[in-house]
C-alpha positions as a Python dict, from the first residue, in 0.01 Angstrom:
ca = {
    (1, 'X'): (0, 0, 0),
    (2, 'X'): (347, 38, 148),
    (3, 'X'): (437, -48, 505),
    (4, 'X'): (393, 202, 786),
    (5, 'X'): (612, 249, 1088),
    (6, 'X'): (543, 377, 1437),
    (7, 'X'): (825, 572, 1603),
    (8, 'X'): (815, 570, 1983),
    (9, 'X'): (1000, 832, 2186),
    (10, 'X'): (1003, 1000, 2525),
    (11, 'X'): (795, 1315, 2532),
    (12, 'X'): (1060, 1565, 2642),
    (13, 'X'): (1260, 1844, 2479),
    (14, 'X'): (1576, 1642, 2423),
    (15, 'X'): (1412, 1334, 2269),
    (16, 'X'): (1175, 1536, 2051),
    (17, 'X'): (1460, 1760, 1929),
    (18, 'X'): (1677, 1467, 1825),
    (19, 'X'): (1388, 1282, 1661),
    (20, 'X'): (1278, 1589, 1463),
    (21, 'X'): (1617, 1616, 1289),
    (22, 'X'): (1651, 1249, 1205),
    (23, 'X'): (1436, 1229, 889),
    (24, 'X'): (1269, 1476, 653),
    (25, 'X'): (935, 1301, 711),
    (26, 'X'): (958, 1411, 1075),
    (27, 'X'): (936, 1774, 961),
    (28, 'X'): (753, 1767, 628),
    (29, 'X'): (506, 1481, 591),
    (30, 'X'): (142, 1415, 691),
    (31, 'X'): (147, 1197, 1002),
    (32, 'X'): (-71, 1103, 1299),
    (33, 'X'): (73, 1097, 1650),
    (34, 'X'): (-31, 1005, 2004),
    (35, 'X'): (82, 1146, 2338),
    (36, 'X'): (4, 954, 2654),
    (37, 'X'): (68, 860, 3013),
    (38, 'X'): (-80, 561, 3196),
    (39, 'X'): (-439, 690, 3171),
    (40, 'X'): (-458, 998, 2947),
    (41, 'X'): (-406, 1027, 2574),
    (42, 'X'): (-403, 1296, 2309),
    (43, 'X'): (-422, 1225, 1935),
    (44, 'X'): (-316, 1470, 1665),
    (45, 'X'): (-217, 1500, 1301),
    (46, 'X'): (36, 1733, 1146),
    (47, 'X'): (251, 1807, 841),
    (48, 'X'): (536, 1904, 1075),
    (49, 'X'): (536, 1648, 1355),
    (50, 'X'): (867, 1763, 1504),
    (51, 'X'): (750, 2122, 1531),
    (52, 'X'): (405, 2027, 1660),
    (53, 'X'): (545, 1803, 1933),
    (54, 'X'): (769, 2089, 2050),
    (55, 'X'): (463, 2315, 2070),
    (56, 'X'): (280, 2057, 2282),
    (57, 'X'): (572, 2046, 2527),
    (58, 'X'): (504, 2412, 2608),
    (59, 'X'): (134, 2354, 2680),
    (60, 'X'): (20, 2307, 3039),
    (61, 'X'): (-248, 2049, 2953),
    (62, 'X'): (11, 1820, 2794),
    (63, 'X'): (285, 1858, 3057),
    (64, 'X'): (186, 1536, 3237),
    (65, 'X'): (216, 1318, 2923),
    (66, 'X'): (532, 1109, 2907),
    (67, 'X'): (568, 941, 2568),
    (68, 'X'): (489, 996, 2203),
    (69, 'X'): (425, 769, 1906),
    (70, 'X'): (431, 896, 1549),
    (71, 'X'): (261, 692, 1276),
    (72, 'X'): (435, 740, 942),
    (73, 'X'): (319, 595, 610),
    (74, 'X'): (456, 688, 267),
    (75, 'X'): (100, 692, 126),
    (76, 'X'): (-59, 915, 390),
    (77, 'X'): (-235, 1233, 282),
    (78, 'X'): (-429, 1495, 476),
    (79, 'X'): (-766, 1319, 440),
    (80, 'X'): (-630, 983, 555),
    (81, 'X'): (-460, 1144, 854),
    (82, 'X'): (-778, 1326, 960),
    (83, 'X'): (-970, 999, 931),
    (84, 'X'): (-714, 801, 1132),
    (85, 'X'): (-695, 1075, 1396),
    (86, 'X'): (-1074, 1069, 1443),
    (87, 'X'): (-1082, 688, 1443),
    (88, 'X'): (-813, 655, 1710),
    (89, 'X'): (-978, 920, 1931),
    (90, 'X'): (-1303, 722, 1925),
    (91, 'X'): (-1126, 392, 1995),
    (92, 'X'): (-924, 536, 2283),
    (93, 'X'): (-1237, 679, 2442),
    (94, 'X'): (-1422, 351, 2388),
    (95, 'X'): (-1136, 167, 2558),
    (96, 'X'): (-1178, 379, 2871),
    (97, 'X'): (-890, 624, 2824),
    (98, 'X'): (-915, 988, 2931),
    (99, 'X'): (-903, 1159, 2590),
    (100, 'X'): (-767, 1514, 2613),
    (101, 'X'): (-874, 1627, 2265),
    (102, 'X'): (-1123, 1909, 2233),
    (103, 'X'): (-1442, 1847, 2039),
    (104, 'X'): (-1386, 2053, 1725),
    (105, 'X'): (-1555, 1795, 1505),
    (106, 'X'): (-1471, 1595, 1195),
    (107, 'X'): (-1729, 1528, 924),
    (108, 'X'): (-1747, 1163, 824),
    (109, 'X'): (-1661, 1213, 456),
    (110, 'X'): (-1525, 999, 175),
    (111, 'X'): (-1189, 1030, 5),
    (112, 'X'): (-983, 838, -251),
    (113, 'X'): (-912, 476, -148),
    (114, 'X'): (-1072, 521, 194),
    (115, 'X'): (-1159, 152, 229),
    (116, 'X'): (-796, 54, 164),
    (117, 'X'): (-679, 303, 426),
    (118, 'X'): (-939, 172, 672),
    (119, 'X'): (-786, -176, 644),
    (120, 'X'): (-447, -24, 720),
    (121, 'X'): (-595, 158, 1021),
    (122, 'X'): (-688, -179, 1174),
    (123, 'X'): (-327, -293, 1133),
    (124, 'X'): (-209, 27, 1302),
    (125, 'X'): (-452, -37, 1588),
    (126, 'X'): (-316, -389, 1637),
    (127, 'X'): (40, -254, 1655),
    (128, 'X'): (-63, 6, 1913),
    (129, 'X'): (-251, -257, 2112),
    (130, 'X'): (50, -488, 2109),
    (131, 'X'): (251, -191, 2237),
    (132, 'X'): (14, -150, 2533),
    (133, 'X'): (-193, 152, 2427),
    (134, 'X'): (-518, -45, 2399),
    (135, 'X'): (-659, -325, 2613),
    (136, 'X'): (-971, -441, 2428),
    (137, 'X'): (-1006, -557, 2068),
    (138, 'X'): (-1169, -336, 1804),
    (139, 'X'): (-1481, -553, 1815),
    (140, 'X'): (-1506, -528, 2194),
    (141, 'X'): (-1457, -151, 2182),
    (142, 'X'): (-1708, -94, 1902),
    (143, 'X'): (-1970, -301, 2086),
    (144, 'X'): (-1931, -94, 2406),
    (145, 'X'): (-2151, 193, 2524),
    (146, 'X'): (-1839, 406, 2571),
    (147, 'X'): (-1779, 385, 2197),
    (148, 'X'): (-2140, 402, 2078),
    (149, 'X'): (-2222, 699, 2303),
    (150, 'X'): (-1886, 873, 2267),
    (151, 'X'): (-1882, 1254, 2233),
    (152, 'X'): (-1595, 1217, 1984),
    (153, 'X'): (-1804, 1076, 1699),
    (154, 'X'): (-1748, 1189, 1342),
    (155, 'X'): (-2066, 1368, 1240),
    (156, 'X'): (-2257, 1341, 915),
    (157, 'X'): (-2292, 1659, 713),
    (158, 'X'): (-2652, 1696, 836),
    (159, 'X'): (-2546, 1658, 1198),
    (160, 'X'): (-2255, 1898, 1155),
    (161, 'X'): (-2478, 2163, 998),
    (162, 'X'): (-2724, 2128, 1287),
    (163, 'X'): (-2449, 2165, 1548),
    (164, 'X'): (-2304, 2476, 1380),
    (165, 'X'): (-2646, 2639, 1358),
    (166, 'X'): (-2733, 2553, 1719),
    (167, 'X'): (-2405, 2691, 1854),
    (168, 'X'): (-2441, 3012, 1654),
    (169, 'X'): (-2800, 3058, 1773),
    (170, 'X'): (-2708, 2988, 2135),
    (171, 'X'): (-2422, 3238, 2126),
    (172, 'X'): (-2652, 3503, 1979),
    (173, 'X'): (-2913, 3436, 2248),
    (174, 'X'): (-2657, 3456, 2527),
    (175, 'X'): (-2541, 3792, 2392),
    (176, 'X'): (-2887, 3938, 2415),
    (177, 'X'): (-3056, 3858, 2084),
    (178, 'X'): (-3416, 3733, 2119),
    (179, 'X'): (-3425, 3358, 2078),
    (180, 'X'): (-3633, 3047, 2126),
    (181, 'X'): (-3585, 2676, 2175),
    (182, 'X'): (-3420, 2463, 1909),
    (183, 'X'): (-3560, 2131, 1787),
    (184, 'X'): (-3378, 1842, 1619),
    (185, 'X'): (-3621, 1600, 1458),
    (186, 'X'): (-3517, 1259, 1328),
    (187, 'X'): (-3621, 895, 1307),
    (188, 'X'): (-3449, 592, 1461),
    (189, 'X'): (-3078, 569, 1388),
    (190, 'X'): (-3032, 925, 1258),
    (191, 'X'): (-2800, 1007, 1548),
    (192, 'X'): (-3008, 1235, 1770),
    (193, 'X'): (-2838, 1109, 2086),
    (194, 'X'): (-2495, 1139, 1920),
    (195, 'X'): (-2566, 1505, 1841),
    (196, 'X'): (-2689, 1572, 2195),
    (197, 'X'): (-2376, 1427, 2357),
    (198, 'X'): (-2143, 1587, 2100),
    (199, 'X'): (-2305, 1928, 2150),
    (200, 'X'): (-2274, 1923, 2530),
    (201, 'X'): (-1907, 1823, 2511),
    (202, 'X'): (-1829, 2084, 2245),
    (203, 'X'): (-1993, 2368, 2438),
    (204, 'X'): (-1797, 2275, 2750),
    (205, 'X'): (-1475, 2262, 2546),
    (206, 'X'): (-1534, 2605, 2393),
    (207, 'X'): (-1608, 2748, 2738),
    (208, 'X'): (-1281, 2611, 2879),
    (209, 'X'): (-1066, 2678, 2569),
    (210, 'X'): (-729, 2828, 2660),
    (211, 'X'): (-633, 2951, 2314),
    (212, 'X'): (-434, 2643, 2214),
    (213, 'X'): (-453, 2606, 1834),
    (214, 'X'): (-591, 2286, 1683),
    (215, 'X'): (-376, 2054, 1478),
    (216, 'X'): (-603, 2112, 1179),
    (217, 'X'): (-889, 2335, 1077),
    (218, 'X'): (-1234, 2176, 1087),
    (219, 'X'): (-1582, 2305, 1021),
    (220, 'X'): (-1621, 2366, 1397),
    (221, 'X'): (-1276, 2487, 1498),
    (222, 'X'): (-1375, 2841, 1396),
    (223, 'X'): (-1616, 2850, 1691),
    (224, 'X'): (-1320, 2825, 1931),
    (225, 'X'): (-1248, 3197, 1975),
    (226, 'X'): (-1164, 3405, 2284),
    (227, 'X'): (-1499, 3586, 2254),
    (228, 'X'): (-1698, 3260, 2238),
    (229, 'X'): (-1494, 3109, 2521),
    (230, 'X'): (-1578, 3409, 2740),
    (231, 'X'): (-1948, 3379, 2653),
    (232, 'X'): (-1968, 3007, 2729),
    (233, 'X'): (-1731, 2994, 3027),
    (234, 'X'): (-1909, 2860, 3334),
    (235, 'X'): (-2232, 2794, 3144),
    (236, 'X'): (-2456, 2556, 3338),
    (237, 'X'): (-2548, 2281, 3092),
    (238, 'X'): (-2748, 1964, 3150),
    (239, 'X'): (-2848, 1668, 2935),
    (240, 'X'): (-3196, 1535, 3019),
    (241, 'X'): (-3260, 1168, 2939),
    (242, 'X'): (-3607, 1036, 3035),
    (243, 'X'): (-3524, 662, 3009),
    (244, 'X'): (-3349, 525, 3316),
    (245, 'X'): (-3130, 268, 3141),
    (246, 'X'): (-3002, 501, 2869),
    (247, 'X'): (-2948, 774, 3128),
    (248, 'X'): (-2724, 546, 3336),
    (249, 'X'): (-2522, 449, 3028),
    (250, 'X'): (-2464, 813, 2930),
    (251, 'X'): (-2370, 901, 3289),
    (252, 'X'): (-2097, 636, 3271),
    (253, 'X'): (-1968, 792, 2948),
    (254, 'X'): (-1966, 1143, 3096),
    (255, 'X'): (-1780, 1017, 3405),
    (256, 'X'): (-1493, 903, 3180),
    (257, 'X'): (-1481, 1214, 2961),
    (258, 'X'): (-1263, 1516, 3053),
    (259, 'X'): (-1475, 1829, 3088),
    (260, 'X'): (-1795, 1634, 3159),
    (261, 'X'): (-1936, 1487, 3480),
    (262, 'X'): (-2199, 1222, 3547),
    (263, 'X'): (-2420, 1468, 3736),
    (264, 'X'): (-2471, 1667, 3414),
    (265, 'X'): (-2697, 1382, 3294),
    (266, 'X'): (-3040, 1431, 3447),
    (267, 'X'): (-3382, 1278, 3480),
    (268, 'X'): (-3683, 1507, 3433),
    (269, 'X'): (-3740, 1480, 3809),
    (270, 'X'): (-3382, 1596, 3876),
    (271, 'X'): (-3465, 1908, 3678),
    (272, 'X'): (-3801, 1967, 3843),
    (273, 'X'): (-3664, 1937, 4197),
    (274, 'X'): (-3369, 2171, 4137),
    (275, 'X'): (-3358, 2511, 4306),
    (276, 'X'): (-3114, 2646, 4045),
    (277, 'X'): (-3193, 2703, 3677),
    (278, 'X'): (-2973, 2589, 3389),
    (279, 'X'): (-2842, 2811, 3114),
    (280, 'X'): (-2906, 2530, 2865),
    (281, 'X'): (-3086, 2197, 2884),
    (282, 'X'): (-3043, 1952, 2598),
    (283, 'X'): (-3328, 1698, 2606),
    (284, 'X'): (-3279, 1360, 2439),
    (285, 'X'): (-3590, 1158, 2352),
    (286, 'X'): (-3817, 1456, 2428),
    (287, 'X'): (-4115, 1248, 2313),
    (288, 'X'): (-4064, 1029, 2623),
    (289, 'X'): (-4119, 1318, 2865),
    (290, 'X'): (-4439, 1272, 3063),
    (291, 'X'): (-4770, 1449, 3073),
    (292, 'X'): (-4949, 1473, 3409),
    (293, 'X'): (-5012, 1100, 3419),
    (294, 'X'): (-4997, 823, 3675),
    (295, 'X'): (-4629, 752, 3744),
    (296, 'X'): (-4444, 427, 3811),
    (297, 'X'): (-4466, 465, 4190),
    (298, 'X'): (-4656, 653, 4460),
    (299, 'X'): (-4339, 848, 4539),
    (300, 'X'): (-4307, 967, 4179),
    (301, 'X'): (-4672, 1073, 4181),
    (302, 'X'): (-4610, 1281, 4495),
    (303, 'X'): (-4296, 1433, 4344),
    (304, 'X'): (-4479, 1521, 4021),
    (305, 'X'): (-4745, 1706, 4221),
    (306, 'X'): (-4490, 1880, 4444),
    (307, 'X'): (-4289, 2002, 4145),
    (308, 'X'): (-4600, 2137, 3973),
    (309, 'X'): (-4704, 2323, 4288),
    (310, 'X'): (-4353, 2462, 4337),
    (311, 'X'): (-4320, 2586, 3979),
    (312, 'X'): (-4677, 2679, 3884),
    (313, 'X'): (-4870, 2714, 4209),
    (314, 'X'): (-5102, 2420, 4142),
    (315, 'X'): (-5096, 2057, 4027),
    (316, 'X'): (-5303, 2109, 3715),
    (317, 'X'): (-5330, 1836, 3449),
    (318, 'X'): (-5201, 2079, 3187),
    (319, 'X'): (-4848, 2087, 3336),
    (320, 'X'): (-4594, 1851, 3178),
    (321, 'X'): (-4229, 1766, 3230),
    (322, 'X'): (-4152, 1978, 2924),
    (323, 'X'): (-4298, 2273, 3115),
    (324, 'X'): (-4057, 2199, 3401),
    (325, 'X'): (-3765, 2209, 3159),
    (326, 'X'): (-3876, 2538, 3002),
    (327, 'X'): (-3932, 2691, 3345),
    (328, 'X'): (-3591, 2588, 3478),
    (329, 'X'): (-3368, 2668, 3178),
    (330, 'X'): (-3297, 2977, 2973),
    (331, 'X'): (-3241, 2781, 2651),
    (332, 'X'): (-3346, 2434, 2534),
    (333, 'X'): (-3243, 2197, 2258),
    (334, 'X'): (-3512, 1931, 2212),
    (335, 'X'): (-3451, 1606, 2021),
    (336, 'X'): (-3780, 1465, 1895),
    (337, 'X'): (-3936, 1173, 1709),
    (338, 'X'): (-4312, 1173, 1754),
    (339, 'X'): (-4330, 815, 1621),
    (340, 'X'): (-4127, 686, 1915),
    (341, 'X'): (-4396, 766, 2171),
    (342, 'X'): (-4469, 428, 2331),
    (343, 'X'): (-4699, 502, 2627),
    (344, 'X'): (-5005, 724, 2681),
    (345, 'X'): (-4809, 913, 2949),
    (346, 'X'): (-4563, 1036, 2683),
    (347, 'X'): (-4609, 1391, 2557),
    (348, 'X'): (-4911, 1425, 2332),
    (349, 'X'): (-4842, 1414, 1958),
    (350, 'X'): (-5021, 1746, 1904),
    (351, 'X'): (-4800, 1913, 2165),
    (352, 'X'): (-4485, 1784, 1995),
    (353, 'X'): (-4616, 1899, 1657),
    (354, 'X'): (-4668, 2246, 1803),
    (355, 'X'): (-4313, 2249, 1942),
    (356, 'X'): (-4174, 2156, 1599),
    (357, 'X'): (-4394, 2410, 1421),
    (358, 'X'): (-4280, 2691, 1648),
    (359, 'X'): (-3914, 2598, 1596),
    (360, 'X'): (-3970, 2589, 1219),
    (361, 'X'): (-4121, 2938, 1223),
    (362, 'X'): (-3809, 3063, 1405),
    (363, 'X'): (-3568, 2888, 1168),
    (364, 'X'): (-3462, 2655, 1449),
    (365, 'X'): (-3590, 2319, 1333),
    (366, 'X'): (-3322, 2078, 1209),
    (367, 'X'): (-3422, 1750, 1047),
    (368, 'X'): (-3191, 1448, 1044),
    (369, 'X'): (-3259, 1183, 781),
    (370, 'X'): (-2922, 1017, 711),
    (371, 'X'): (-2922, 667, 861),
    (372, 'X'): (-2632, 597, 1099),
    (373, 'X'): (-2753, 274, 1260),
    (374, 'X'): (-2922, 39, 1015),
    (375, 'X'): (-2692, -48, 726),
    (376, 'X'): (-2993, -95, 498),
    (377, 'X'): (-3023, 285, 500),
    (378, 'X'): (-3304, 527, 570),
    (379, 'X'): (-3532, 343, 325),
    (380, 'X'): (-3547, 49, 568),
    (381, 'X'): (-3674, 258, 860),
    (382, 'X'): (-3946, 413, 647),
    (383, 'X'): (-4027, 69, 504),
    (384, 'X'): (-4079, -81, 851),
    (385, 'X'): (-4300, 206, 958),
    (386, 'X'): (-4511, 171, 644),
    (387, 'X'): (-4550, -205, 695),
    (388, 'X'): (-4696, -130, 1038),
    (389, 'X'): (-4917, 151, 911),
    (390, 'X'): (-5258, 161, 737),
    (391, 'X'): (-5076, 233, 407),
    (392, 'X'): (-4825, -52, 359),
    (393, 'X'): (-4566, -65, 78),
    (394, 'X'): (-4679, -192, -260),
    (395, 'X'): (-4373, -416, -297),
    (396, 'X'): (-4066, -532, -101),
    (397, 'X'): (-3748, -327, -106),
    (398, 'X'): (-3396, -445, -177),
    (399, 'X'): (-3220, -488, 159),
    (400, 'X'): (-2876, -507, -1),
    (401, 'X'): (-2618, -647, 241),
    (402, 'X'): (-2848, -592, 538),
    (403, 'X'): (-2937, -930, 689),
    (404, 'X'): (-3318, -940, 720),
    (405, 'X'): (-3486, -1275, 780),
    (406, 'X'): (-3841, -1383, 850),
    (407, 'X'): (-3889, -1701, 1056),
    (408, 'X'): (-4174, -1949, 1082),
    (409, 'X'): (-4002, -2128, 1370),
    (410, 'X'): (-3919, -1934, 1688),
    (411, 'X'): (-3659, -2194, 1786),
    (412, 'X'): (-3468, -2138, 1464),
    (413, 'X'): (-3467, -1762, 1520),
    (414, 'X'): (-3336, -1803, 1875),
    (415, 'X'): (-3058, -2030, 1747),
    (416, 'X'): (-2970, -1784, 1470),
    (417, 'X'): (-2946, -1493, 1716),
    (418, 'X'): (-2726, -1691, 1955),
    (419, 'X'): (-2503, -1791, 1665),
    (420, 'X'): (-2470, -1428, 1559),
    (421, 'X'): (-2390, -1329, 1916),
    (422, 'X'): (-2115, -1591, 1937),
    (423, 'X'): (-1964, -1469, 1610),
    (424, 'X'): (-2006, -1091, 1633),
    (425, 'X'): (-2152, -1002, 1972),
    (426, 'X'): (-2448, -776, 2056),
    (427, 'X'): (-2720, -1000, 1913),
    (428, 'X'): (-3028, -1003, 2136),
    (429, 'X'): (-3390, -1115, 2143),
    (430, 'X'): (-3654, -842, 2178),
    (431, 'X'): (-4032, -857, 2209),
    (432, 'X'): (-4341, -647, 2246),
    (433, 'X'): (-4501, -645, 2590),
    (434, 'X'): (-4738, -931, 2500),
    (435, 'X'): (-4646, -1154, 2796),
    (436, 'X'): (-4676, -1097, 3168),
    (437, 'X'): (-4352, -1039, 3362),
    (438, 'X'): (-4386, -1337, 3596),
    (439, 'X'): (-4013, -1369, 3667),
    (440, 'X'): (-4006, -1023, 3826),
    (441, 'X'): (-4159, -1175, 4140),
    (442, 'X'): (-4037, -1533, 4096),
    (443, 'X'): (-3700, -1568, 3923),
    (444, 'X'): (-3772, -1934, 3844),
    (445, 'X'): (-4090, -1862, 3646),
    (446, 'X'): (-4090, -1844, 3267),
    (447, 'X'): (-4246, -1540, 3101),
    (448, 'X'): (-4258, -1611, 2728),
    (449, 'X'): (-4357, -1969, 2656),
    (450, 'X'): (-4369, -2163, 2329),
    (451, 'X'): (-4381, -2543, 2283),
    (452, 'X'): (-4052, -2676, 2427),
    (453, 'X'): (-3920, -2319, 2470),
    (454, 'X'): (-3931, -2106, 2784),
    (455, 'X'): (-3786, -1755, 2798),
    (456, 'X'): (-3766, -1481, 3059),
    (457, 'X'): (-3787, -1106, 3030),
    (458, 'X'): (-3478, -896, 3102),
    (459, 'X'): (-3366, -964, 3460),
    (460, 'X'): (-3242, -607, 3493),
    (461, 'X'): (-3373, -276, 3364),
    (462, 'X'): (-3047, -79, 3369),
    (463, 'X'): (-2763, -180, 3134),
    (464, 'X'): (-2942, -497, 3026),
    (465, 'X'): (-2777, -520, 2683),
    (466, 'X'): (-2429, -563, 2833),
    (467, 'X'): (-2533, -790, 3121),
    (468, 'X'): (-2402, -1150, 3112),
    (469, 'X'): (-2750, -1309, 3110),
    (470, 'X'): (-2897, -1089, 2837),
    (471, 'X'): (-2821, -1329, 2550),
    (472, 'X'): (-3054, -1585, 2715),
    (473, 'X'): (-3327, -1330, 2793),
    (474, 'X'): (-3570, -1110, 2602),
    (475, 'X'): (-3551, -731, 2614),
    (476, 'X'): (-3851, -500, 2609),
    (477, 'X'): (-3898, -152, 2465),
    (478, 'X'): (-3807, -6, 2804),
    (479, 'X'): (-3459, -162, 2808),
    (480, 'X'): (-3366, -118, 2441),
    (481, 'X'): (-3499, 220, 2323),
    (482, 'X'): (-3202, 442, 2242),
    (483, 'X'): (-2954, 153, 2211),
    (484, 'X'): (-2789, -16, 1913),
    (485, 'X'): (-2748, -389, 1855),
    (486, 'X'): (-2558, -571, 1584),
    (487, 'X'): (-2852, -809, 1534),
    (488, 'X'): (-3205, -791, 1673),
    (489, 'X'): (-3433, -1094, 1686),
    (490, 'X'): (-3782, -947, 1724),
    (491, 'X'): (-4075, -1152, 1855),
    (492, 'X'): (-4405, -987, 1761),
    (493, 'X'): (-4658, -1105, 2018),
    (494, 'X'): (-5035, -1136, 2014),
    (495, 'X'): (-5076, -772, 2112),
    (496, 'X'): (-5051, -705, 1738),
    (497, 'X'): (-5248, -917, 1494),
    (498, 'X'): (-5371, -899, 1137),
    (499, 'X'): (-5736, -919, 1035),
    (500, 'X'): (-5755, -1071, 684),
    (501, 'X'): (-6120, -970, 645),
    (502, 'X'): (-6059, -597, 688),
    (503, 'X'): (-5697, -630, 565),
    (504, 'X'): (-5576, -424, 859),
    (505, 'X'): (-5365, -446, 1173),
    (506, 'X'): (-5547, -477, 1505),
    (507, 'X'): (-5454, -422, 1868),
    (508, 'X'): (-5538, -706, 2108),
    (509, 'X'): (-5589, -556, 2453),
    (510, 'X'): (-5617, -899, 2617),
    (511, 'X'): (-5258, -981, 2524),
    (512, 'X'): (-5099, -647, 2615),
    (513, 'X'): (-4938, -656, 2959),
    (514, 'X'): (-4778, -313, 2995),
    (515, 'X'): (-5011, -166, 3258),
    (516, 'X'): (-4876, 185, 3211),
    (517, 'X'): (-4895, 130, 2836),
    (518, 'X'): (-5274, 117, 2837),
    (519, 'X'): (-5356, 337, 3136),
    (520, 'X'): (-5575, 641, 3075),
    (521, 'X'): (-5443, 984, 3161),
    (522, 'X'): (-5675, 1216, 3361),
    (523, 'X'): (-5984, 1290, 3152),
    (524, 'X'): (-5884, 1039, 2886),
    (525, 'X'): (-6041, 714, 2762),
    (526, 'X'): (-5810, 526, 2529),
    (527, 'X'): (-5964, 323, 2248),
    (528, 'X'): (-5806, 18, 2088),
    (529, 'X'): (-5724, 238, 1789),
    (530, 'X'): (-5534, 476, 2019),
    (531, 'X'): (-5337, 191, 2174),
    (532, 'X'): (-5268, 36, 1833),
    (533, 'X'): (-5063, 345, 1746),
    (534, 'X'): (-4841, 297, 2053),
    (535, 'X'): (-4791, -74, 1980),
    (536, 'X'): (-4705, 4, 1617),
    (537, 'X'): (-4449, 257, 1741),
    (538, 'X'): (-4303, -1, 1980),
    (539, 'X'): (-4250, -261, 1709),
    (540, 'X'): (-4111, 4, 1475),
    (541, 'X'): (-3848, 81, 1739),
    (542, 'X'): (-3767, -287, 1801),
    (543, 'X'): (-3736, -359, 1429),
    (544, 'X'): (-3485, -76, 1382),
    (545, 'X'): (-3233, -163, 1657),
    (546, 'X'): (-3008, -391, 1450),
    (547, 'X'): (-2706, -237, 1276),
    (548, 'X'): (-2625, -542, 1065),
    (549, 'X'): (-2948, -735, 1063),
    (550, 'X'): (-3302, -790, 1191),
    (551, 'X'): (-3472, -1128, 1236),
    (552, 'X'): (-3850, -1145, 1273),
    (553, 'X'): (-4101, -1395, 1415),
    (554, 'X'): (-4474, -1322, 1455),
    (555, 'X'): (-4699, -1525, 1685),
    (556, 'X'): (-5029, -1444, 1514),
    (557, 'X'): (-5058, -1672, 1205),
    (558, 'X'): (-5244, -1413, 996),
    (559, 'X'): (-4985, -1149, 1082),
    (560, 'X'): (-4715, -1398, 987),
    (561, 'X'): (-4864, -1437, 640),
    (562, 'X'): (-4898, -1060, 603),
    (563, 'X'): (-4536, -995, 702),
    (564, 'X'): (-4411, -1273, 477),
    (565, 'X'): (-4491, -1046, 183),
    (566, 'X'): (-4233, -793, 300),
    (567, 'X'): (-3950, -990, 461),
    (568, 'X'): (-3741, -1268, 303),
    (569, 'X'): (-3767, -1614, 455),
    (570, 'X'): (-3491, -1782, 654),
    (571, 'X'): (-3381, -2050, 410),
    (572, 'X'): (-3157, -2340, 512),
    (573, 'X'): (-2872, -2181, 317),
    (574, 'X'): (-2906, -1850, 505),
    (575, 'X'): (-2935, -2026, 840),
    (576, 'X'): (-2608, -2208, 780),
    (577, 'X'): (-2412, -1888, 722),
}
């Protein structure tokens, strides 16, 4: 591929006018350009860069930007420019810049020689970084929550279709057509959270659209019309996230995104205590909403009762946090995976099935299956779930380039994870709740003990993955659900064992230390079979966190032999890589 060049110029009428006349490629060639000041940036692509830059000079939202850079490559075509534009937007946002682009969406599609162009994009990034537009490296950016949870993600075709349908349905409902809630159903790594964040940002952008045309037509740019802007202007939108850690991470992303604010990201209790309804609530991880169950503190128990009385007149056991959301919003978008319920307090599986069935009957159920996290593909997620089910696979699958290893020695797995973290970052140890959290009260106590090895649980609940001590600690389901890692080293404790006589998985109550994870709800008596389902779900989640690889160690010797049938061993050759 031929060399590229990056022209840098002042963003004013005189400089843009002179530059536009200097070369035919400045007026008639596919290019990508950036406009910026010290904190804000806009990225665009155009066939007529000179003309497009002059248009931007007349736009109020760009008036504070001071310089432009135009990336010119003799081999660029429209597809490559769209891809580079989307890539740079995501990297700028992940680096902490205020990105001024609207969310009109780009589908993550293939085109001729894309991999060769992607290598060139990294070179372009390095030139821009050397010129002061980026601070962090690509690896640092891509490992950050700002990047992983960015509203500027390129969507898969499935995700894009879901977003289009949801927006059309919401607009129809707001204009008086009878409607109902929308459900997005998908397994781990299918991008439910990505869709939720993207959707909120896009709706806010449509509502504040000032008529400025987009650099290029996309599958979503047609929704940016004066009529739709008038319908969505001032719409009160919230994103509900039940898990505290993930909620804090998304709040940080919203705080750095134009058009969004941190207070748009809510806990279920924030919703229940509000005196004002929302026009739309998007609920991530709906399966983690609570039934009327014992909460994590006496204060939360009081608040649950007070909210029920306020909304329904009584604190009946039938009222759930999903009822709060329906009562306090005109429209809902619910993101669901019934197999990620990990505690008895989570919404009942039959209730979630009813929610999905109702959405299906209304034509408002969207299923996501394309795998965005695990590079082994969607087959791997299904494979893991089947291994942990009563109907295991009949033979191992081909993991391809995905790095899956089964360990007989916990020390070797710990060393392998630390080595991966040193090389690529975001490699962490995870475990089921099969050990007591002793270090919570005494920071010097060990929690997870093996011969000559002592480990502690996560020392913080919020933002554990990015904390400095996390590489030496072990994360639980409550700190990792909803997050991505590059590599996950999963310790399967004695809460899950294998019975060779019955050839089945068993739950061991004696070695399960999540008190809320085995606590009965009112009128309920949980059997070991009931709790086995939650533990299977937990390990399914832990085993599907790694983007590039998953390493596995099982404490129970019979379970170790069972799992050995399905996961490749960690040979000396693989360990040395």
